[in-house]
C-alpha atoms as an extended CHARMM CRD file, in Angstrom:
* protein
*
       196  EXT
         1         1  MET       CA             -0.0840000000       -0.0080000000       -0.0400000000  PROA      1               0.0000000000
         2         2  LYS       CA              2.8250000000        2.3920000000        1.1980000000  PROA      2               0.0000000000
         3         3  ARG       CA              4.5050000000        1.9870000000       -2.5420000000  PROA      3               0.0000000000
         4         4  ALA       CA              1.1030000000        2.5180000000       -4.4630000000  PROA      4               0.0000000000
         5         5  PHE       CA              0.9930000000        5.6720000000       -2.7010000000  PROA      5               0.0000000000
         6         6  ASP       CA              4.1980000000        6.4810000000       -3.2910000000  PROA      6               0.0000000000
         7         7  LEU       CA              3.8580000000        5.8730000000       -6.8080000000  PROA      7               0.0000000000
         8         8  ILE       CA              0.7990000000        7.8870000000       -7.6780000000  PROA      8               0.0000000000
         9         9  PHE       CA              1.3220000000       10.5700000000       -5.3170000000  PROA      9               0.0000000000
        10        10  SER       CA              5.0210000000       11.0780000000       -6.7480000000  PROA      10              0.0000000000
        11        11  PHE       CA              3.6760000000       10.5580000000      -10.1930000000  PROA      11              0.0000000000
        12        12  ILE       CA              1.4360000000       13.4610000000       -9.5560000000  PROA      12              0.0000000000
        13        13  ILE       CA              3.4290000000       15.8170000000       -8.3380000000  PROA      13              0.0000000000
        14        14  LEU       CA              6.0180000000       15.2830000000      -10.8180000000  PROA      14              0.0000000000
        15        15  ILE       CA              3.7660000000       15.9810000000      -13.9350000000  PROA      15              0.0000000000
        16        16  THR       CA              1.9310000000       18.9530000000      -12.2620000000  PROA      16              0.0000000000
        17        17  PHE       CA              5.6670000000       20.8130000000      -10.6600000000  PROA      17              0.0000000000
        18        18  LEU       CA              6.7830000000       20.2110000000      -14.4330000000  PROA      18              0.0000000000
        19        19  PRO       CA              5.8580000000       23.6360000000      -15.7280000000  PROA      19              0.0000000000
        20        20  PHE       CA              7.8340000000       25.4460000000      -12.6610000000  PROA      20              0.0000000000
        21        21  GLY       CA             10.7180000000       22.4190000000      -13.0920000000  PROA      21              0.0000000000
        22        22  ILE       CA             10.8550000000       24.5030000000      -16.7720000000  PROA      22              0.0000000000
        23        23  ILE       CA             11.2340000000       28.1660000000      -15.4070000000  PROA      23              0.0000000000
        24        24  ILE       CA             13.5580000000       26.6150000000      -12.4890000000  PROA      24              0.0000000000
        25        25  SER       CA             16.0050000000       24.6910000000      -14.8850000000  PROA      25              0.0000000000
        26        26  LEU       CA             16.3780000000       28.0370000000      -17.1790000000  PROA      26              0.0000000000
        27        27  PHE       CA             16.9900000000       30.5590000000      -14.0160000000  PROA      27              0.0000000000
        28        28  ILE       CA             19.6840000000       27.8710000000      -12.6490000000  PROA      28              0.0000000000
        29        29  VAL       CA             21.1320000000       27.2270000000      -16.6740000000  PROA      29              0.0000000000
        30        30  LEU       CA             20.9570000000       31.3690000000      -16.5580000000  PROA      30              0.0000000000
        31        31  SER       CA             22.2360000000       31.3290000000      -13.1170000000  PROA      31              0.0000000000
        32        32  SER       CA             25.6850000000       29.9350000000      -12.9730000000  PROA      32              0.0000000000
        33        33  PRO       CA             27.7170000000       27.7380000000      -15.3950000000  PROA      33              0.0000000000
        34        34  GLY       CA             26.6040000000       23.8300000000      -15.0130000000  PROA      34              0.0000000000
        35        35  GLY       CA             23.6580000000       21.1740000000      -15.1050000000  PROA      35              0.0000000000
        36        36  ILE       CA             19.9610000000       21.6960000000      -14.0380000000  PROA      36              0.0000000000
        37        37  PHE       CA             21.2510000000       18.3080000000      -11.2940000000  PROA      37              0.0000000000
        38        38  TYR       CA             22.7270000000       17.9250000000       -8.8020000000  PROA      38              0.0000000000
        39        39  ARG       CA             23.0840000000       13.9760000000       -7.9730000000  PROA      39              0.0000000000
        40        40  GLN       CA             24.6380000000       12.9730000000       -4.4370000000  PROA      40              0.0000000000
        41        41  GLU       CA             25.6090000000        9.6980000000       -3.2890000000  PROA      41              0.0000000000
        42        42  ARG       CA             23.0200000000        8.8060000000        0.2070000000  PROA      42              0.0000000000
        43        43  ILE       CA             23.2000000000        6.0500000000        2.1800000000  PROA      43              0.0000000000
        44        44  GLY       CA             19.5980000000        3.9340000000        1.6600000000  PROA      44              0.0000000000
        45        45  LYS       CA             18.0080000000        1.2380000000        3.1630000000  PROA      45              0.0000000000
        46        46  ASN       CA             19.5010000000       -1.5020000000        5.1280000000  PROA      46              0.0000000000
        47        47  GLY       CA             22.8270000000        0.3160000000        4.3420000000  PROA      47              0.0000000000
        48        48  ILE       CA             23.0340000000       -0.0150000000        0.4020000000  PROA      48              0.0000000000
        49        49  PRO       CA             23.8800000000        3.6830000000       -1.6780000000  PROA      49              0.0000000000
        50        50  PHE       CA             22.0900000000        5.7440000000       -4.1660000000  PROA      50              0.0000000000
        51        51  MET       CA             22.2330000000        8.6830000000       -6.2950000000  PROA      51              0.0000000000
        52        52  LEU       CA             20.4240000000       11.2770000000       -4.8270000000  PROA      52              0.0000000000
        53        53  PHE       CA             18.6510000000       14.3120000000       -7.2050000000  PROA      53              0.0000000000
        54        54  LYS       CA             18.1040000000       17.5850000000       -6.8760000000  PROA      54              0.0000000000
        55        55  PHE       CA             17.8240000000       20.5080000000       -8.3150000000  PROA      55              0.0000000000
        56        56  ARG       CA             21.4390000000       22.5470000000       -8.3070000000  PROA      56              0.0000000000
        57        57  SER       CA             21.8370000000       25.2270000000       -6.3340000000  PROA      57              0.0000000000
        58        58  MET       CA             25.2440000000       25.6390000000       -5.7680000000  PROA      58              0.0000000000
        59        59  ARG       CA             27.9390000000       26.5160000000       -7.9050000000  PROA      59              0.0000000000
        60        60  THR       CA             29.4700000000       23.2290000000       -9.8890000000  PROA      60              0.0000000000
        61        61  ASN       CA             32.1050000000       21.0440000000       -7.7390000000  PROA      61              0.0000000000
        62        62  SER       CA             31.2320000000       22.8910000000       -4.5040000000  PROA      62              0.0000000000
        63        63  ASP       CA             30.3830000000       20.0530000000       -2.2540000000  PROA      63              0.0000000000
        64        64  GLN       CA             34.3090000000       19.3230000000       -2.7050000000  PROA      64              0.0000000000
        65        65  SER       CA             35.0630000000       22.2650000000        0.0910000000  PROA      65              0.0000000000
        66        66  GLY       CA             32.6230000000       20.1980000000        2.4860000000  PROA      66              0.0000000000
        67        67  SER       CA             29.1820000000       18.3520000000        2.4470000000  PROA      67              0.0000000000
        68        68  LEU       CA             27.4020000000       20.6150000000        4.8020000000  PROA      68              0.0000000000
        69        69  THR       CA             26.0560000000       24.3900000000        4.1150000000  PROA      69              0.0000000000
        70        70  VAL       CA             26.0240000000       27.0570000000        6.3280000000  PROA      70              0.0000000000
        71        71  GLY       CA             23.2970000000       29.1100000000        6.4390000000  PROA      71              0.0000000000
        72        72  MET       CA             21.6740000000       31.2670000000        2.4080000000  PROA      72              0.0000000000
        73        73  LYS       CA             25.0110000000       33.5160000000        2.8520000000  PROA      73              0.0000000000
        74        74  ASP       CA             27.0280000000       30.4200000000        2.0550000000  PROA      74              0.0000000000
        75        75  SER       CA             29.2410000000       31.8730000000       -0.8180000000  PROA      75              0.0000000000
        76        76  ARG       CA             28.8770000000       28.5820000000       -3.2530000000  PROA      76              0.0000000000
        77        77  ILE       CA             25.2600000000       29.2020000000       -3.1500000000  PROA      77              0.0000000000
        78        78  THR       CA             23.6540000000       30.5000000000       -6.4610000000  PROA      78              0.0000000000
        79        79  LYS       CA             21.2290000000       33.7780000000       -6.7530000000  PROA      79              0.0000000000
        80        80  ILE       CA             18.3950000000       31.2540000000       -7.2900000000  PROA      80              0.0000000000
        81        81  GLY       CA             19.3160000000       28.5650000000       -5.2430000000  PROA      81              0.0000000000
        82        82  VAL       CA             18.7990000000       30.6670000000       -2.1460000000  PROA      82              0.0000000000
        83        83  PHE       CA             15.1310000000       31.1640000000       -3.5280000000  PROA      83              0.0000000000
        84        84  ILE       CA             14.6000000000       27.1960000000       -4.5440000000  PROA      84              0.0000000000
        85        85  ARG       CA             16.3680000000       25.9600000000       -1.1050000000  PROA      85              0.0000000000
        86        86  LYS       CA             13.9610000000       28.9810000000        1.0630000000  PROA      86              0.0000000000
        87        87  TYR       CA             11.1510000000       26.6120000000       -0.2840000000  PROA      87              0.0000000000
        88        88  LYS       CA             12.7260000000       24.1980000000       -0.9020000000  PROA      88              0.0000000000
        89        89  LEU       CA             11.8820000000       23.8590000000       -4.4480000000  PROA      89              0.0000000000
        90        90  ASP       CA             15.5140000000       21.8500000000       -4.5530000000  PROA      90              0.0000000000
        91        91  GLU       CA             13.8480000000       18.5550000000       -3.1560000000  PROA      91              0.0000000000
        92        92  PHE       CA             11.0060000000       17.9140000000       -5.7820000000  PROA      92              0.0000000000
        93        93  PRO       CA             13.4840000000       15.9700000000       -8.4580000000  PROA      93              0.0000000000
        94        94  GLN       CA             13.8710000000       13.3730000000       -5.4570000000  PROA      94              0.0000000000
        95        95  PHE       CA             10.3070000000       12.1530000000       -6.5920000000  PROA      95              0.0000000000
        96        96  ILE       CA             12.2970000000       10.7400000000       -9.1640000000  PROA      96              0.0000000000
        97        97  ASN       CA             13.6150000000        8.9120000000       -6.8820000000  PROA      97              0.0000000000
        98        98  VAL       CA             10.4770000000        7.6010000000       -5.4380000000  PROA      98              0.0000000000
        99        99  LEU       CA              9.6660000000        6.3020000000       -8.8310000000  PROA      99              0.0000000000
       100       100  PHE       CA             12.7210000000        4.2600000000       -8.9780000000  PROA      100             0.0000000000
       101       101  GLY       CA             12.4270000000        2.8440000000       -5.3130000000  PROA      101             0.0000000000
       102       102  THR       CA             15.3110000000        4.1770000000       -3.5260000000  PROA      102             0.0000000000
       103       103  MET       CA             13.3780000000        6.3890000000       -1.8750000000  PROA      103             0.0000000000
       104       104  SER       CA             10.0630000000        6.5200000000       -0.1890000000  PROA      104             0.0000000000
       105       105  VAL       CA              7.8530000000       10.4880000000       -0.2040000000  PROA      105             0.0000000000
       106       106  VAL       CA              7.8680000000        9.7850000000        4.1030000000  PROA      106             0.0000000000
       107       107  GLY       CA             10.8120000000        8.3330000000        5.8740000000  PROA      107             0.0000000000
       108       108  PRO       CA             13.7380000000        9.2470000000        8.0230000000  PROA      108             0.0000000000
       109       109  ARG       CA             16.1980000000       11.4570000000        5.3990000000  PROA      109             0.0000000000
       110       110  PRO       CA             19.1020000000        9.9300000000        3.9480000000  PROA      110             0.0000000000
       111       111  GLU       CA             22.7980000000       10.4990000000        5.1050000000  PROA      111             0.0000000000
       112       112  VAL       CA             26.3610000000       10.9990000000        3.3350000000  PROA      112             0.0000000000
       113       113  LYS       CA             28.8330000000        7.8410000000        3.8360000000  PROA      113             0.0000000000
       114       114  GLU       CA             31.0380000000        9.9510000000        5.8130000000  PROA      114             0.0000000000
       115       115  PHE       CA             28.0050000000       10.6010000000        8.3160000000  PROA      115             0.0000000000
       116       116  VAL       CA             26.5400000000        6.8160000000        8.6960000000  PROA      116             0.0000000000
       117       117  ASP       CA             29.8600000000        5.8150000000        9.0400000000  PROA      117             0.0000000000
       118       118  LEU       CA             29.3840000000        7.3150000000       12.4880000000  PROA      118             0.0000000000
       119       119  TYR       CA             25.6410000000        5.9210000000       13.5640000000  PROA      119             0.0000000000
       120       120  THR       CA             26.1480000000        3.8000000000       16.9890000000  PROA      120             0.0000000000
       121       121  GLU       CA             24.5010000000        0.2190000000       16.3580000000  PROA      121             0.0000000000
       122       122  LYS       CA             21.0820000000        1.7850000000       17.6760000000  PROA      122             0.0000000000
       123       123  GLN       CA             20.6310000000        4.2620000000       15.0430000000  PROA      123             0.0000000000
       124       124  ARG       CA             21.5550000000        2.3300000000       12.0950000000  PROA      124             0.0000000000
       125       125  LYS       CA             18.0340000000        0.8190000000       12.8180000000  PROA      125             0.0000000000
       126       126  ILE       CA             16.6010000000        3.6650000000       10.6650000000  PROA      126             0.0000000000
       127       127  LEU       CA             18.3340000000        2.0330000000        7.9400000000  PROA      127             0.0000000000
       128       128  GLU       CA             16.3570000000       -0.2820000000        8.1370000000  PROA      128             0.0000000000
       129       129  VAL       CA             13.2390000000        1.7700000000        5.8640000000  PROA      129             0.0000000000
       130       130  LYS       CA             13.2030000000        3.6060000000        2.9890000000  PROA      130             0.0000000000
       131       131  PRO       CA             14.8550000000        7.2980000000        3.1250000000  PROA      131             0.0000000000
       132       132  GLY       CA             12.3500000000       10.3250000000        2.4500000000  PROA      132             0.0000000000
       133       133  ILE       CA             11.5640000000       12.9820000000        1.1970000000  PROA      133             0.0000000000
       134       134  THR       CA             10.4020000000       14.5890000000        4.4790000000  PROA      134             0.0000000000
       135       135  ASP       CA             10.4040000000       13.4850000000        8.0380000000  PROA      135             0.0000000000
       136       136  TYR       CA              9.8770000000       14.3170000000       11.7250000000  PROA      136             0.0000000000
       137       137  ALA       CA             13.0300000000       15.7240000000       11.4490000000  PROA      137             0.0000000000
       138       138  SER       CA             13.2260000000       17.7070000000        8.4410000000  PROA      138             0.0000000000
       139       139  LEU       CA              9.6900000000       19.7280000000        9.9070000000  PROA      139             0.0000000000
       140       140  GLU       CA             12.0600000000       20.4370000000       13.0650000000  PROA      140             0.0000000000
       141       141  TYR       CA             15.1900000000       21.1750000000       11.7320000000  PROA      141             0.0000000000
       142       142  PHE       CA             13.7240000000       23.1140000000        8.7860000000  PROA      142             0.0000000000
       143       143  ASN       CA             15.8410000000       25.7130000000        8.9910000000  PROA      143             0.0000000000
       144       144  GLU       CA             18.5440000000       23.7210000000        9.7500000000  PROA      144             0.0000000000
       145       145  ASN       CA             21.4690000000       25.8260000000        6.9780000000  PROA      145             0.0000000000
       146       146  GLU       CA             20.4810000000       28.7310000000        9.6740000000  PROA      146             0.0000000000
       147       147  VAL       CA             21.6830000000       26.7450000000       12.8230000000  PROA      147             0.0000000000
       148       148  LEU       CA             24.6240000000       25.8330000000       11.7740000000  PROA      148             0.0000000000
       149       149  ALA       CA             25.5510000000       29.0480000000       11.0300000000  PROA      149             0.0000000000
       150       150  GLN       CA             25.6240000000       29.9610000000       14.4500000000  PROA      150             0.0000000000
       151       151  SER       CA             28.1160000000       27.9100000000       15.2560000000  PROA      151             0.0000000000
       152       152  SER       CA             31.6520000000       28.4410000000       15.4360000000  PROA      152             0.0000000000
       153       153  ASP       CA             32.2150000000       24.7160000000       14.0930000000  PROA      153             0.0000000000
       154       154  PRO       CA             29.2150000000       23.3770000000       12.3820000000  PROA      154             0.0000000000
       155       155  LYS       CA             30.0680000000       20.2290000000       11.2220000000  PROA      155             0.0000000000
       156       156  LYS       CA             30.9780000000       19.3400000000       15.0860000000  PROA      156             0.0000000000
       157       157  THR       CA             27.8200000000       20.7530000000       16.1230000000  PROA      157             0.0000000000
       158       158  TYR       CA             26.3120000000       19.0750000000       13.1940000000  PROA      158             0.0000000000
       159       159  ILE       CA             27.5310000000       15.6340000000       14.3030000000  PROA      159             0.0000000000
       160       160  GLU       CA             27.4000000000       15.5130000000       18.4330000000  PROA      160             0.0000000000
       161       161  ASP       CA             23.9070000000       17.7220000000       18.3570000000  PROA      161             0.0000000000
       162       162  VAL       CA             21.7050000000       18.0080000000       15.1540000000  PROA      162             0.0000000000
       163       163  MET       CA             22.5290000000       14.1850000000       13.5240000000  PROA      163             0.0000000000
       164       164  PRO       CA             21.8380000000       12.6370000000       16.7220000000  PROA      164             0.0000000000
       165       165  HSD       CA             18.2080000000       14.4570000000       17.9860000000  PROA      165             0.0000000000
       166       166  LYS       CA             17.3040000000       14.1650000000       14.2050000000  PROA      166             0.0000000000
       167       167  ILE       CA             17.7450000000       10.0080000000       14.7140000000  PROA      167             0.0000000000
       168       168  MET       CA             16.0370000000       10.0130000000       17.9560000000  PROA      168             0.0000000000
       169       169  ILE       CA             12.7840000000       12.1310000000       15.9150000000  PROA      169             0.0000000000
       170       170  ASN       CA             12.8400000000        9.4180000000       13.3110000000  PROA      170             0.0000000000
       171       171  GLN       CA             12.5090000000        6.5690000000       16.0620000000  PROA      171             0.0000000000
       172       172  LYS       CA              8.5500000000        8.5380000000       16.1340000000  PROA      172             0.0000000000
       173       173  TYR       CA              8.3920000000        6.8840000000       12.2960000000  PROA      173             0.0000000000
       174       174  LEU       CA              9.8170000000        3.5410000000       13.2830000000  PROA      174             0.0000000000
       175       175  ARG       CA              7.3360000000        3.1960000000       15.6670000000  PROA      175             0.0000000000
       176       176  ARG       CA              4.2570000000        3.4020000000       13.0070000000  PROA      176             0.0000000000
       177       177  PRO       CA              5.7540000000        3.5270000000        9.2300000000  PROA      177             0.0000000000
       178       178  THR       CA              2.0720000000        3.4280000000        8.1930000000  PROA      178             0.0000000000
       179       179  LEU       CA             -0.2270000000        5.3080000000        5.2610000000  PROA      179             0.0000000000
       180       180  SER       CA             -2.3870000000        7.7930000000        7.6660000000  PROA      180             0.0000000000
       181       181  HSD       CA              1.0060000000        8.8640000000        9.4790000000  PROA      181             0.0000000000
       182       182  ASP       CA              2.8210000000        9.4560000000        6.1330000000  PROA      182             0.0000000000
       183       183  ILE       CA             -0.6660000000       11.7550000000        5.0460000000  PROA      183             0.0000000000
       184       184  SER       CA             -0.0220000000       13.4970000000        8.5400000000  PROA      184             0.0000000000
       185       185  ILE       CA              3.5600000000       14.2330000000        7.6230000000  PROA      185             0.0000000000
       186       186  ILE       CA              3.1610000000       15.3970000000        4.3660000000  PROA      186             0.0000000000
       187       187  ALA       CA              0.1730000000       17.7090000000        5.6940000000  PROA      187             0.0000000000
       188       188  LYS       CA              2.6100000000       19.3100000000        7.8580000000  PROA      188             0.0000000000
       189       189  THR       CA              5.3420000000       19.4820000000        5.7920000000  PROA      189             0.0000000000
       190       190  VAL       CA              3.2460000000       21.4030000000        2.7570000000  PROA      190             0.0000000000
       191       191  LYS       CA              1.6060000000       23.7410000000        5.8480000000  PROA      191             0.0000000000
       192       192  ARG       CA              5.5300000000       24.8670000000        7.0250000000  PROA      192             0.0000000000
       193       193  ILE       CA              6.2670000000       25.0440000000        3.3200000000  PROA      193             0.0000000000
       194       194  VAL       CA              3.3320000000       27.5770000000        2.3670000000  PROA      194             0.0000000000
       195       195  PHE       CA              3.6790000000       29.7000000000        5.9540000000  PROA      195             0.0000000000
       196       196  ASN       CA              7.9190000000       29.6440000000        6.5060000000  PROA      196             0.0000000000
């Protein structure tokens, strides 16, 4: 049932969003050299790596200087990137990941291997379900980049404070990964984006 919902919901979103996606793509191409999409390896269900899709919001090869972005004033973020990040529009290509079956609409956000390697055995339980586009932790840390921007050592803050708390929050989802629960989280996410 969850997989059927993921497929139908993602297909509807992608078709509806297509005209806006074309406009965003044009702005991305015009704002800086490089492709439209950004692909990054993330760790999925059962620890299996996959390539996550996003609209490119940073200058090409910016991730070579670090996987964390710090605030909207990060010099690597393009002008259109600031806009699409604010309204989470850069995340929409991940519905393609959902169609491919590497992600769900709702589930713990997938991390890069660098941070997954730091998980304790207990924390690795979140890898027992497919990662998602949105989850409780995404709502709690909706402005995560701004939180990290206030730290003198963003990477340390993320590893020691933010990441463990996000995993703890996601334990709520693991206890009840149902369709009705998914719909509730989606509704809360839409509300948060609209009224951000």
